[in-house]
Backbone as XML, in Angstrom:
<?xml version="1.0"?>
<chain id="A" units="angstrom">
  <residue number="1" name="MET">
    <atom name="N" x="-8.477" y="27.228" z="32.869"/>
    <atom name="CA" x="-7.268" y="28.141" z="31.715"/>
    <atom name="C" x="-7.201" y="26.964" z="30.469"/>
  </residue>
  <residue number="2" name="GLN">
    <atom name="N" x="-7.713" y="27.773" z="29.637"/>
    <atom name="CA" x="-7.836" y="27.303" z="28.339"/>
    <atom name="C" x="-6.256" y="26.689" z="27.835"/>
  </residue>
  <residue number="3" name="PRO">
    <atom name="N" x="-6.592" y="25.628" z="27.129"/>
    <atom name="CA" x="-5.325" y="25.184" z="26.533"/>
    <atom name="C" x="-5.002" y="25.544" z="25.139"/>
  </residue>
  <residue number="4" name="THR">
    <atom name="N" x="-3.790" y="25.491" z="25.000"/>
    <atom name="CA" x="-3.246" y="26.114" z="23.881"/>
    <atom name="C" x="-3.523" y="25.650" z="22.337"/>
  </residue>
  <residue number="5" name="ALA">
    <atom name="N" x="-3.452" y="26.186" z="21.225"/>
    <atom name="CA" x="-3.557" y="25.435" z="20.130"/>
    <atom name="C" x="-2.411" y="24.294" z="19.996"/>
  </residue>
  <residue number="6" name="ARG">
    <atom name="N" x="-1.217" y="24.516" z="20.497"/>
    <atom name="CA" x="-0.324" y="23.284" z="20.118"/>
    <atom name="C" x="-0.863" y="22.455" z="21.322"/>
  </residue>
  <residue number="7" name="GLN">
    <atom name="N" x="-1.153" y="22.829" z="22.460"/>
    <atom name="CA" x="-1.401" y="21.611" z="22.984"/>
    <atom name="C" x="-2.677" y="20.327" z="22.554"/>
  </residue>
  <residue number="8" name="VAL">
    <atom name="N" x="-3.998" y="21.438" z="22.234"/>
    <atom name="CA" x="-5.307" y="20.375" z="21.706"/>
    <atom name="C" x="-4.473" y="19.948" z="20.224"/>
  </residue>
  <residue number="9" name="ARG">
    <atom name="N" x="-3.487" y="20.447" z="19.375"/>
    <atom name="CA" x="-3.326" y="19.544" z="18.139"/>
    <atom name="C" x="-2.353" y="18.447" z="18.849"/>
  </residue>
  <residue number="10" name="VAL">
    <atom name="N" x="-1.434" y="18.540" z="19.952"/>
    <atom name="CA" x="-0.544" y="17.638" z="20.374"/>
    <atom name="C" x="-1.629" y="16.379" z="20.750"/>
  </residue>
  <residue number="11" name="SER">
    <atom name="N" x="-2.595" y="16.776" z="21.786"/>
    <atom name="CA" x="-3.610" y="15.902" z="22.159"/>
    <atom name="C" x="-4.324" y="15.205" z="21.215"/>
  </residue>
  <residue number="12" name="ALA">
    <atom name="N" x="-4.779" y="15.726" z="20.069"/>
    <atom name="CA" x="-5.391" y="15.167" z="19.056"/>
    <atom name="C" x="-4.204" y="13.971" z="18.676"/>
  </residue>
  <residue number="13" name="TYR">
    <atom name="N" x="-3.156" y="14.499" z="18.377"/>
    <atom name="CA" x="-2.300" y="12.926" z="17.344"/>
    <atom name="C" x="-1.938" y="12.246" z="18.619"/>
  </residue>
  <residue number="14" name="GLN">
    <atom name="N" x="-1.859" y="12.326" z="19.983"/>
    <atom name="CA" x="-1.718" y="11.444" z="20.890"/>
    <atom name="C" x="-3.274" y="10.367" z="20.535"/>
  </residue>
  <residue number="15" name="LEU">
    <atom name="N" x="-4.137" y="10.904" z="20.530"/>
    <atom name="CA" x="-5.316" y="10.086" z="20.670"/>
    <atom name="C" x="-5.042" y="9.377" z="19.452"/>
  </residue>
  <residue number="16" name="ILE">
    <atom name="N" x="-4.340" y="9.816" z="18.327"/>
    <atom name="CA" x="-4.523" y="8.767" z="16.808"/>
    <atom name="C" x="-3.823" y="8.006" z="17.008"/>
  </residue>
  <residue number="17" name="ALA">
    <atom name="N" x="-2.239" y="8.664" z="17.782"/>
    <atom name="CA" x="-1.824" y="7.271" z="17.761"/>
    <atom name="C" x="-1.930" y="5.989" z="18.740"/>
  </residue>
  <residue number="18" name="ALA">
    <atom name="N" x="-2.624" y="6.574" z="20.038"/>
    <atom name="CA" x="-3.619" y="5.671" z="21.040"/>
    <atom name="C" x="-4.111" y="4.736" z="20.126"/>
  </residue>
  <residue number="19" name="GLN">
    <atom name="N" x="-5.254" y="5.770" z="19.090"/>
    <atom name="CA" x="-6.063" y="4.353" z="18.322"/>
    <atom name="C" x="-4.950" y="3.614" z="17.594"/>
  </residue>
  <residue number="20" name="VAL">
    <atom name="N" x="-3.692" y="3.810" z="16.646"/>
    <atom name="CA" x="-3.205" y="3.025" z="16.318"/>
    <atom name="C" x="-2.545" y="1.816" z="17.112"/>
  </residue>
  <residue number="21" name="LEU">
    <atom name="N" x="-2.311" y="2.458" z="18.359"/>
    <atom name="CA" x="-1.689" y="1.227" z="19.237"/>
    <atom name="C" x="-2.973" y="0.251" z="19.419"/>
  </residue>
  <residue number="22" name="VAL">
    <atom name="N" x="-4.368" y="0.903" z="19.505"/>
    <atom name="CA" x="-5.291" y="-0.090" z="20.022"/>
    <atom name="C" x="-5.291" y="-1.063" z="18.683"/>
  </residue>
  <residue number="23" name="ALA">
    <atom name="N" x="-5.045" y="-0.824" z="17.811"/>
    <atom name="CA" x="-5.739" y="-1.628" z="16.317"/>
    <atom name="C" x="-4.294" y="-2.092" z="16.594"/>
  </residue>
  <residue number="24" name="ALA">
    <atom name="N" x="-3.246" y="-2.524" z="16.796"/>
    <atom name="CA" x="-1.818" y="-2.992" z="16.760"/>
    <atom name="C" x="-2.474" y="-3.885" z="17.565"/>
  </residue>
  <residue number="25" name="LEU">
    <atom name="N" x="-2.977" y="-3.768" z="18.973"/>
    <atom name="CA" x="-3.163" y="-4.611" z="20.440"/>
    <atom name="C" x="-4.293" y="-5.634" z="19.458"/>
  </residue>
  <residue number="26" name="MET">
    <atom name="N" x="-5.533" y="-5.052" z="19.273"/>
    <atom name="CA" x="-6.714" y="-5.887" z="18.471"/>
    <atom name="C" x="-6.214" y="-6.461" z="17.526"/>
  </residue>
  <residue number="27" name="SER">
    <atom name="N" x="-5.304" y="-6.403" z="16.539"/>
    <atom name="CA" x="-4.591" y="-7.632" z="15.566"/>
    <atom name="C" x="-3.545" y="-8.614" z="16.408"/>
  </residue>
  <residue number="28" name="LEU">
    <atom name="N" x="-2.872" y="-8.316" z="17.352"/>
    <atom name="CA" x="-2.173" y="-9.087" z="18.175"/>
    <atom name="C" x="-3.354" y="-10.004" z="18.897"/>
  </residue>
  <residue number="29" name="LEU">
    <atom name="N" x="-4.604" y="-9.309" z="19.325"/>
    <atom name="CA" x="-5.497" y="-10.304" z="20.270"/>
    <atom name="C" x="-5.952" y="-11.628" z="19.294"/>
  </residue>
  <residue number="30" name="PHE">
    <atom name="N" x="-6.289" y="-11.083" z="17.602"/>
    <atom name="CA" x="-7.444" y="-11.946" z="16.781"/>
    <atom name="C" x="-6.242" y="-13.031" z="16.326"/>
  </residue>
  <residue number="31" name="LEU">
    <atom name="N" x="-4.734" y="-12.433" z="16.196"/>
    <atom name="CA" x="-3.640" y="-13.265" z="15.911"/>
    <atom name="C" x="-4.120" y="-14.717" z="16.899"/>
  </residue>
  <residue number="32" name="LEU">
    <atom name="N" x="-3.947" y="-14.221" z="18.156"/>
    <atom name="CA" x="-3.160" y="-15.295" z="19.071"/>
    <atom name="C" x="-4.877" y="-16.187" z="18.982"/>
  </residue>
  <residue number="33" name="LEU">
    <atom name="N" x="-5.904" y="-15.758" z="18.799"/>
    <atom name="CA" x="-7.295" y="-16.111" z="18.905"/>
    <atom name="C" x="-7.442" y="-17.187" z="17.576"/>
  </residue>
  <residue number="34" name="GLN">
    <atom name="N" x="-7.398" y="-16.245" z="16.325"/>
    <atom name="CA" x="-8.058" y="-16.943" z="15.279"/>
    <atom name="C" x="-7.025" y="-16.914" z="13.908"/>
  </residue>
  <residue number="35" name="GLY">
    <atom name="N" x="-6.190" y="-16.211" z="14.433"/>
    <atom name="CA" x="-5.166" y="-16.345" z="13.363"/>
    <atom name="C" x="-4.721" y="-15.427" z="12.599"/>
  </residue>
  <residue number="36" name="ALA">
    <atom name="N" x="-3.610" y="-15.749" z="11.489"/>
    <atom name="CA" x="-3.672" y="-14.645" z="10.663"/>
    <atom name="C" x="-4.447" y="-13.527" z="9.980"/>
  </residue>
  <residue number="37" name="GLN">
    <atom name="N" x="-5.301" y="-14.068" z="8.801"/>
    <atom name="CA" x="-6.309" y="-13.403" z="7.998"/>
    <atom name="C" x="-7.346" y="-12.712" z="9.368"/>
  </residue>
  <residue number="38" name="ALA">
    <atom name="N" x="-7.289" y="-13.394" z="10.549"/>
    <atom name="CA" x="-8.467" y="-12.959" z="11.471"/>
    <atom name="C" x="-7.600" y="-10.855" z="11.880"/>
  </residue>
  <residue number="39" name="ALA">
    <atom name="N" x="-6.180" y="-11.260" z="12.253"/>
    <atom name="CA" x="-5.028" y="-10.325" z="12.525"/>
    <atom name="C" x="-5.250" y="-9.374" z="11.630"/>
  </residue>
  <residue number="40" name="TYR">
    <atom name="N" x="-4.990" y="-9.595" z="10.277"/>
    <atom name="CA" x="-4.959" y="-8.499" z="9.450"/>
    <atom name="C" x="-6.280" y="-7.757" z="8.724"/>
  </residue>
  <residue number="41" name="SER">
    <atom name="N" x="-7.578" y="-8.214" z="9.122"/>
    <atom name="CA" x="-8.534" y="-8.034" z="9.097"/>
    <atom name="C" x="-9.049" y="-6.885" z="10.404"/>
  </residue>
  <residue number="42" name="ALA">
    <atom name="N" x="-8.560" y="-7.451" z="11.438"/>
    <atom name="CA" x="-8.750" y="-6.486" z="12.400"/>
    <atom name="C" x="-7.603" y="-5.275" z="12.284"/>
  </residue>
  <residue number="43" name="LEU">
    <atom name="N" x="-6.944" y="-5.222" z="11.606"/>
    <atom name="CA" x="-5.853" y="-4.300" z="11.606"/>
    <atom name="C" x="-6.322" y="-3.272" z="10.847"/>
  </residue>
  <residue number="44" name="GLN">
    <atom name="N" x="-6.843" y="-4.136" z="9.619"/>
    <atom name="CA" x="-7.464" y="-2.771" z="8.648"/>
    <atom name="C" x="-8.737" y="-2.416" z="9.283"/>
  </residue>
  <residue number="45" name="GLY">
    <atom name="N" x="-9.140" y="-2.897" z="10.133"/>
    <atom name="CA" x="-10.385" y="-2.370" z="11.424"/>
    <atom name="C" x="-10.132" y="-1.182" z="11.698"/>
  </residue>
  <residue number="46" name="GLY">
    <atom name="N" x="-9.268" y="-1.724" z="12.806"/>
    <atom name="CA" x="-8.741" y="-0.090" z="13.511"/>
    <atom name="C" x="-7.850" y="1.156" z="12.816"/>
  </residue>
  <residue number="47" name="LEU">
    <atom name="N" x="-7.202" y="0.740" z="11.625"/>
    <atom name="CA" x="-6.764" y="1.718" z="10.922"/>
    <atom name="C" x="-8.197" y="2.453" z="9.876"/>
  </residue>
  <residue number="48" name="ILE">
    <atom name="N" x="-9.097" y="1.643" z="9.511"/>
    <atom name="CA" x="-10.022" y="2.503" z="9.176"/>
    <atom name="C" x="-11.063" y="3.421" z="9.951"/>
  </residue>
  <residue number="49" name="ALA">
    <atom name="N" x="-10.693" y="3.063" z="11.559"/>
    <atom name="CA" x="-11.305" y="4.230" z="12.493"/>
    <atom name="C" x="-10.250" y="5.375" z="12.596"/>
  </residue>
  <residue number="50" name="ALA">
    <atom name="N" x="-8.685" y="4.791" z="12.648"/>
    <atom name="CA" x="-7.708" y="5.706" z="12.622"/>
    <atom name="C" x="-7.408" y="7.116" z="11.991"/>
  </residue>
  <residue number="51" name="LEU">
    <atom name="N" x="-7.115" y="6.457" z="10.394"/>
    <atom name="CA" x="-6.523" y="7.185" z="8.964"/>
    <atom name="C" x="-7.717" y="8.321" z="9.176"/>
  </residue>
  <residue number="52" name="PRO">
    <atom name="N" x="-8.617" y="8.347" z="9.181"/>
    <atom name="CA" x="-9.485" y="8.989" z="8.879"/>
    <atom name="C" x="-9.589" y="10.266" z="9.884"/>
  </residue>
  <residue number="53" name="ASN">
    <atom name="N" x="-9.060" y="9.673" z="11.143"/>
    <atom name="CA" x="-9.076" y="10.728" z="12.508"/>
    <atom name="C" x="-7.992" y="11.546" z="11.747"/>
  </residue>
  <residue number="54" name="LEU">
    <atom name="N" x="-7.093" y="11.030" z="11.516"/>
    <atom name="CA" x="-5.799" y="11.769" z="11.143"/>
    <atom name="C" x="-5.935" y="12.983" z="10.073"/>
  </residue>
  <residue number="55" name="VAL">
    <atom name="N" x="-6.798" y="12.603" z="8.979"/>
    <atom name="CA" x="-7.069" y="13.408" z="7.855"/>
    <atom name="C" x="-7.767" y="14.220" z="8.668"/>
  </residue>
  <residue number="56" name="PHE">
    <atom name="N" x="-8.860" y="14.151" z="9.317"/>
    <atom name="CA" x="-9.348" y="15.148" z="10.130"/>
    <atom name="C" x="-8.526" y="15.845" z="10.914"/>
  </residue>
  <residue number="57" name="ALA">
    <atom name="N" x="-7.981" y="15.639" z="11.890"/>
    <atom name="CA" x="-7.207" y="16.424" z="12.584"/>
    <atom name="C" x="-6.416" y="17.495" z="11.886"/>
  </residue>
  <residue number="58" name="LEU">
    <atom name="N" x="-5.564" y="17.193" z="10.734"/>
    <atom name="CA" x="-4.823" y="17.713" z="9.829"/>
    <atom name="C" x="-5.877" y="18.729" z="9.445"/>
  </residue>
  <residue number="59" name="PHE">
    <atom name="N" x="-6.715" y="18.536" z="8.726"/>
    <atom name="CA" x="-7.737" y="19.967" z="8.058"/>
    <atom name="C" x="-7.925" y="20.980" z="9.419"/>
  </residue>
  <residue number="60" name="ALA">
    <atom name="N" x="-8.633" y="20.230" z="10.401"/>
    <atom name="CA" x="-9.282" y="21.057" z="11.549"/>
    <atom name="C" x="-8.181" y="22.134" z="12.153"/>
  </residue>
  <residue number="61" name="PHE">
    <atom name="N" x="-6.623" y="21.865" z="12.262"/>
    <atom name="CA" x="-5.901" y="22.366" z="13.018"/>
    <atom name="C" x="-5.336" y="23.400" z="11.990"/>
  </residue>
  <residue number="62" name="ARG">
    <atom name="N" x="-5.620" y="22.948" z="10.800"/>
    <atom name="CA" x="-4.887" y="23.900" z="9.796"/>
    <atom name="C" x="-4.541" y="25.533" z="10.044"/>
  </residue>
  <residue number="63" name="TYR">
    <atom name="N" x="-6.254" y="26.061" z="10.354"/>
    <atom name="CA" x="-5.792" y="27.180" z="10.760"/>
    <atom name="C" x="-6.420" y="27.534" z="12.320"/>
  </residue>
  <residue number="64" name="LEU">
    <atom name="N" x="-5.884" y="26.689" z="12.974"/>
    <atom name="CA" x="-6.426" y="27.038" z="14.559"/>
    <atom name="C" x="-5.695" y="28.255" z="14.905"/>
  </residue>
  <residue number="65" name="THR">
    <atom name="N" x="-4.481" y="28.646" z="15.049"/>
    <atom name="CA" x="-3.793" y="30.095" z="15.319"/>
    <atom name="C" x="-3.407" y="31.176" z="14.316"/>
  </residue>
  <residue number="66" name="GLN">
    <atom name="N" x="-3.650" y="30.649" z="13.129"/>
    <atom name="CA" x="-3.733" y="31.742" z="12.050"/>
    <atom name="C" x="-5.010" y="31.636" z="10.998"/>
  </residue>
  <residue number="67" name="GLY">
    <atom name="N" x="-5.162" y="32.908" z="10.424"/>
    <atom name="CA" x="-6.554" y="32.475" z="9.725"/>
    <atom name="C" x="-7.451" y="33.321" z="10.430"/>
  </residue>
  <residue number="68" name="SER">
    <atom name="N" x="-8.153" y="33.536" z="9.430"/>
    <atom name="CA" x="-9.961" y="33.600" z="10.352"/>
    <atom name="C" x="-11.108" y="32.642" z="10.756"/>
  </residue>
  <residue number="69" name="ALA">
    <atom name="N" x="-11.725" y="33.219" z="11.319"/>
    <atom name="CA" x="-12.592" y="31.977" z="11.878"/>
    <atom name="C" x="-13.462" y="31.325" z="10.814"/>
  </residue>
  <residue number="70" name="ASP">
    <atom name="N" x="-13.684" y="31.988" z="9.679"/>
    <atom name="CA" x="-14.301" y="31.485" z="8.382"/>
    <atom name="C" x="-13.495" y="30.331" z="8.043"/>
  </residue>
  <residue number="71" name="GLN">
    <atom name="N" x="-11.532" y="30.748" z="7.531"/>
    <atom name="CA" x="-11.409" y="29.674" z="7.265"/>
    <atom name="C" x="-10.832" y="29.000" z="8.365"/>
  </residue>
  <residue number="72" name="ALA">
    <atom name="N" x="-10.884" y="28.607" z="9.575"/>
    <atom name="CA" x="-10.788" y="27.830" z="10.379"/>
    <atom name="C" x="-12.164" y="26.935" z="10.517"/>
  </residue>
  <residue number="73" name="ARG">
    <atom name="N" x="-13.435" y="27.603" z="10.409"/>
    <atom name="CA" x="-14.503" y="26.553" z="10.357"/>
    <atom name="C" x="-14.558" y="26.059" z="8.666"/>
  </residue>
  <residue number="74" name="THR">
    <atom name="N" x="-14.218" y="26.514" z="7.922"/>
    <atom name="CA" x="-14.198" y="26.024" z="6.210"/>
    <atom name="C" x="-13.513" y="24.689" z="6.496"/>
  </residue>
  <residue number="75" name="SER">
    <atom name="N" x="-12.511" y="24.836" z="7.217"/>
    <atom name="CA" x="-11.167" y="23.573" z="7.156"/>
    <atom name="C" x="-11.669" y="22.613" z="8.115"/>
  </residue>
  <residue number="76" name="PHE">
    <atom name="N" x="-12.028" y="23.235" z="9.120"/>
    <atom name="CA" x="-12.714" y="21.951" z="9.718"/>
    <atom name="C" x="-14.138" y="21.014" z="9.547"/>
  </residue>
  <residue number="77" name="MET">
    <atom name="N" x="-15.237" y="21.775" z="8.839"/>
    <atom name="CA" x="-16.139" y="21.281" z="7.965"/>
    <atom name="C" x="-15.143" y="20.139" z="6.756"/>
  </residue>
  <residue number="78" name="ARG">
    <atom name="N" x="-14.480" y="20.860" z="5.999"/>
    <atom name="CA" x="-13.804" y="19.857" z="5.400"/>
    <atom name="C" x="-13.008" y="18.532" z="5.402"/>
  </residue>
  <residue number="79" name="GLY">
    <atom name="N" x="-12.707" y="18.849" z="6.788"/>
    <atom name="CA" x="-11.889" y="17.641" z="7.626"/>
    <atom name="C" x="-12.936" y="16.836" z="7.754"/>
  </residue>
  <residue number="80" name="HIS">
    <atom name="N" x="-14.152" y="17.064" z="8.486"/>
    <atom name="CA" x="-14.912" y="16.283" z="8.676"/>
    <atom name="C" x="-15.562" y="15.159" z="7.675"/>
  </residue>
  <residue number="81" name="ALA">
    <atom name="N" x="-15.659" y="16.233" z="6.581"/>
    <atom name="CA" x="-16.178" y="15.821" z="5.413"/>
    <atom name="C" x="-15.828" y="14.390" z="4.758"/>
  </residue>
  <residue number="82" name="LEU">
    <atom name="N" x="-14.271" y="14.719" z="4.485"/>
    <atom name="CA" x="-13.480" y="14.033" z="4.278"/>
    <atom name="C" x="-13.069" y="12.901" z="5.332"/>
  </residue>
  <residue number="83" name="LYS">
    <atom name="N" x="-13.614" y="12.630" z="6.138"/>
    <atom name="CA" x="-13.325" y="11.500" z="7.415"/>
    <atom name="C" x="-14.226" y="10.685" z="7.082"/>
  </residue>
  <residue number="84" name="ILE">
    <atom name="N" x="-15.435" y="11.138" z="6.650"/>
    <atom name="CA" x="-17.045" y="10.391" z="6.579"/>
    <atom name="C" x="-16.727" y="9.628" z="5.244"/>
  </residue>
  <residue number="85" name="LEU">
    <atom name="N" x="-16.232" y="10.319" z="3.770"/>
    <atom name="CA" x="-15.787" y="10.198" z="3.192"/>
    <atom name="C" x="-14.558" y="9.150" z="2.502"/>
  </residue>
  <residue number="86" name="LEU">
    <atom name="N" x="-13.654" y="9.331" z="3.580"/>
    <atom name="CA" x="-12.518" y="8.387" z="3.436"/>
    <atom name="C" x="-12.931" y="6.935" z="4.115"/>
  </residue>
  <residue number="87" name="THR">
    <atom name="N" x="-13.631" y="7.425" z="5.342"/>
    <atom name="CA" x="-14.235" y="6.205" z="5.962"/>
    <atom name="C" x="-15.295" y="4.963" z="5.059"/>
  </residue>
  <residue number="88" name="ILE">
    <atom name="N" x="-16.109" y="5.793" z="4.504"/>
    <atom name="CA" x="-16.491" y="4.913" z="3.620"/>
    <atom name="C" x="-15.957" y="4.245" z="2.839"/>
  </residue>
  <residue number="89" name="GLY">
    <atom name="N" x="-15.241" y="5.194" z="1.933"/>
    <atom name="CA" x="-13.740" y="4.375" z="0.965"/>
    <atom name="C" x="-13.546" y="3.273" z="1.737"/>
  </residue>
  <residue number="90" name="LEU">
    <atom name="N" x="-12.384" y="3.329" z="2.558"/>
    <atom name="CA" x="-11.966" y="2.444" z="3.137"/>
    <atom name="C" x="-12.775" y="0.921" z="3.562"/>
  </residue>
  <residue number="91" name="PHE">
    <atom name="N" x="-14.086" y="0.937" z="4.150"/>
    <atom name="CA" x="-14.711" y="0.107" z="4.490"/>
    <atom name="C" x="-15.319" y="-0.447" z="3.030"/>
  </residue>
  <residue number="92" name="ILE">
    <atom name="N" x="-15.548" y="0.075" z="2.021"/>
    <atom name="CA" x="-15.970" y="-0.478" z="0.590"/>
    <atom name="C" x="-14.833" y="-1.310" z="0.038"/>
  </residue>
  <residue number="93" name="GLY">
    <atom name="N" x="-13.538" y="-0.379" z="0.093"/>
    <atom name="CA" x="-12.447" y="-0.817" z="-0.285"/>
    <atom name="C" x="-11.907" y="-2.498" z="0.404"/>
  </residue>
  <residue number="94" name="VAL">
    <atom name="N" x="-11.887" y="-2.335" z="1.705"/>
    <atom name="CA" x="-11.563" y="-3.528" z="2.086"/>
    <atom name="C" x="-12.499" y="-4.856" z="1.861"/>
  </residue>
  <residue number="95" name="MET">
    <atom name="N" x="-13.996" y="-4.500" z="2.721"/>
    <atom name="CA" x="-14.929" y="-5.232" z="2.465"/>
    <atom name="C" x="-15.206" y="-5.895" z="0.794"/>
  </residue>
  <residue number="96" name="ARG">
    <atom name="N" x="-14.146" y="-5.301" z="0.324"/>
    <atom name="CA" x="-13.994" y="-5.952" z="-1.741"/>
    <atom name="C" x="-13.257" y="-7.076" z="-1.444"/>
  </residue>
  <residue number="97" name="GLN">
    <atom name="N" x="-12.502" y="-7.402" z="-0.263"/>
    <atom name="CA" x="-11.513" y="-8.536" z="-0.136"/>
    <atom name="C" x="-11.883" y="-9.819" z="-0.038"/>
  </residue>
  <residue number="98" name="ASP">
    <atom name="N" x="-11.522" y="-10.579" z="-0.956"/>
    <atom name="CA" x="-12.335" y="-12.102" z="-0.570"/>
    <atom name="C" x="-12.048" y="-12.583" z="0.592"/>
  </residue>
  <residue number="99" name="ASP">
    <atom name="N" x="-11.062" y="-12.516" z="1.159"/>
    <atom name="CA" x="-10.241" y="-13.057" z="2.407"/>
    <atom name="C" x="-10.693" y="-12.276" z="3.608"/>
  </residue>
  <residue number="100" name="VAL">
    <atom name="N" x="-11.280" y="-11.304" z="3.736"/>
    <atom name="CA" x="-11.961" y="-10.726" z="4.862"/>
    <atom name="C" x="-12.224" y="-11.233" z="6.020"/>
  </residue>
  <residue number="101" name="VAL">
    <atom name="N" x="-12.558" y="-11.239" z="7.173"/>
    <atom name="CA" x="-12.885" y="-11.756" z="8.212"/>
    <atom name="C" x="-13.408" y="-10.668" z="8.704"/>
  </residue>
  <residue number="102" name="ALA">
    <atom name="N" x="-15.200" y="-10.531" z="8.807"/>
    <atom name="CA" x="-16.312" y="-9.204" z="9.020"/>
    <atom name="C" x="-15.914" y="-9.474" z="10.221"/>
  </residue>
  <residue number="103" name="SER">
    <atom name="N" x="-16.122" y="-10.026" z="10.915"/>
    <atom name="CA" x="-16.413" y="-9.848" z="12.582"/>
    <atom name="C" x="-14.846" y="-9.444" z="13.028"/>
  </residue>
  <residue number="104" name="ALA">
    <atom name="N" x="-13.859" y="-9.892" z="12.754"/>
    <atom name="CA" x="-12.069" y="-9.070" z="13.291"/>
    <atom name="C" x="-12.208" y="-7.943" z="12.586"/>
  </residue>
  <residue number="105" name="LEU">
    <atom name="N" x="-12.724" y="-7.269" z="11.515"/>
    <atom name="CA" x="-12.819" y="-6.229" z="11.084"/>
    <atom name="C" x="-13.713" y="-5.028" z="11.753"/>
  </residue>
  <residue number="106" name="LEU">
    <atom name="N" x="-14.594" y="-5.285" z="11.963"/>
    <atom name="CA" x="-15.470" y="-4.742" z="12.767"/>
    <atom name="C" x="-15.604" y="-4.770" z="14.383"/>
  </residue>
  <residue number="107" name="THR">
    <atom name="N" x="-15.212" y="-5.514" z="14.712"/>
    <atom name="CA" x="-14.539" y="-5.460" z="16.242"/>
    <atom name="C" x="-13.722" y="-4.692" z="16.087"/>
  </residue>
  <residue number="108" name="SER">
    <atom name="N" x="-12.247" y="-4.725" z="15.451"/>
    <atom name="CA" x="-11.378" y="-3.732" z="15.710"/>
    <atom name="C" x="-12.028" y="-2.212" z="15.565"/>
  </residue>
  <residue number="109" name="TYR">
    <atom name="N" x="-12.647" y="-2.367" z="14.661"/>
    <atom name="CA" x="-13.085" y="-0.738" z="14.242"/>
    <atom name="C" x="-13.778" y="-0.357" z="15.703"/>
  </residue>
  <residue number="110" name="ILE">
    <atom name="N" x="-14.587" y="-1.140" z="15.908"/>
    <atom name="CA" x="-16.038" y="-0.487" z="16.866"/>
    <atom name="C" x="-14.988" y="-0.071" z="18.418"/>
  </residue>
  <residue number="111" name="VAL">
    <atom name="N" x="-13.832" y="-1.110" z="18.728"/>
    <atom name="CA" x="-13.012" y="-0.599" z="19.804"/>
    <atom name="C" x="-12.169" y="0.488" z="19.137"/>
  </residue>
  <residue number="112" name="THR">
    <atom name="N" x="-11.686" y="0.605" z="18.245"/>
    <atom name="CA" x="-10.910" y="1.537" z="17.781"/>
    <atom name="C" x="-11.591" y="2.663" z="18.231"/>
  </residue>
  <residue number="113" name="LEU">
    <atom name="N" x="-12.839" y="3.051" z="17.885"/>
    <atom name="CA" x="-13.567" y="4.099" z="18.070"/>
    <atom name="C" x="-14.065" y="4.292" z="19.354"/>
  </residue>
  <residue number="114" name="LEU">
    <atom name="N" x="-14.337" y="3.660" z="20.114"/>
    <atom name="CA" x="-14.293" y="3.530" z="21.634"/>
    <atom name="C" x="-13.328" y="3.771" z="22.089"/>
  </residue>
  <residue number="115" name="ALA">
    <atom name="N" x="-12.065" y="3.790" z="21.731"/>
    <atom name="CA" x="-10.430" y="4.575" z="22.375"/>
    <atom name="C" x="-10.959" y="5.928" z="22.083"/>
  </residue>
  <residue number="116" name="GLN">
    <atom name="N" x="-11.416" y="6.283" z="20.974"/>
    <atom name="CA" x="-11.830" y="7.449" z="20.984"/>
    <atom name="C" x="-12.438" y="8.418" z="22.011"/>
  </residue>
  <residue number="117" name="TRP">
    <atom name="N" x="-13.239" y="7.998" z="21.795"/>
    <atom name="CA" x="-14.927" y="8.271" z="22.836"/>
    <atom name="C" x="-14.090" y="8.352" z="24.236"/>
  </residue>
  <residue number="118" name="SER">
    <atom name="N" x="-13.514" y="7.546" z="24.478"/>
    <atom name="CA" x="-13.119" y="7.457" z="26.251"/>
    <atom name="C" x="-11.641" y="8.347" z="26.412"/>
  </residue>
  <residue number="119" name="ALA">
    <atom name="N" x="-11.092" y="9.060" z="25.225"/>
    <atom name="CA" x="-10.261" y="9.741" z="25.089"/>
    <atom name="C" x="-10.195" y="10.810" z="26.027"/>
  </residue>
  <residue number="120" name="VAL">
    <atom name="N" x="-11.270" y="11.368" z="26.364"/>
    <atom name="CA" x="-11.200" y="12.501" z="27.437"/>
    <atom name="C" x="-10.803" y="12.135" z="29.191"/>
  </residue>
  <residue number="121" name="PHE">
    <atom name="N" x="-11.072" y="10.838" z="29.492"/>
    <atom name="CA" x="-10.572" y="10.472" z="30.723"/>
    <atom name="C" x="-9.113" y="10.427" z="30.658"/>
  </residue>
  <residue number="122" name="PHE">
    <atom name="N" x="-8.366" y="10.214" z="29.212"/>
    <atom name="CA" x="-6.901" y="10.054" z="29.661"/>
    <atom name="C" x="-6.361" y="11.091" z="29.230"/>
  </residue>
  <residue number="123" name="PHE">
    <atom name="N" x="-6.679" y="12.363" z="28.272"/>
    <atom name="CA" x="-5.827" y="13.318" z="27.679"/>
    <atom name="C" x="-6.183" y="14.329" z="28.575"/>
  </residue>
  <residue number="124" name="LYS">
    <atom name="N" x="-6.268" y="14.413" z="29.285"/>
    <atom name="CA" x="-6.948" y="16.029" z="29.903"/>
    <atom name="C" x="-5.567" y="16.838" z="30.453"/>
  </residue>
  <residue number="125" name="HIS">
    <atom name="N" x="-6.056" y="18.038" z="30.171"/>
    <atom name="CA" x="-4.658" y="19.229" z="30.017"/>
    <atom name="C" x="-4.471" y="20.091" z="31.433"/>
  </residue>
</chain>
């Protein structure tokens, strides 16, 4: 049975919430292991992975139940393009900071992305 548009949308937002939770947990881990600046950098890294996914989801599901297939495809592609541009922009903005801990930032970013890739196993309909 195919999931409804609402179920797909809810699953996407649950995934983003899970990514934010992973970012927070990574930040806590870095706080305990390396201190406040590493924790802040880890939080930023996790949010760089999660926030563009939120933007993508908002665009991707805009015309899921209403509108034409062309509108849905165009919105999906715009969301994907914005996701990539936002990710690049956020990385540039964060890396320009003097006190960023690059290892914490990148580790948290990667772990948060892995949470997205493993979502198939946790969010089944």
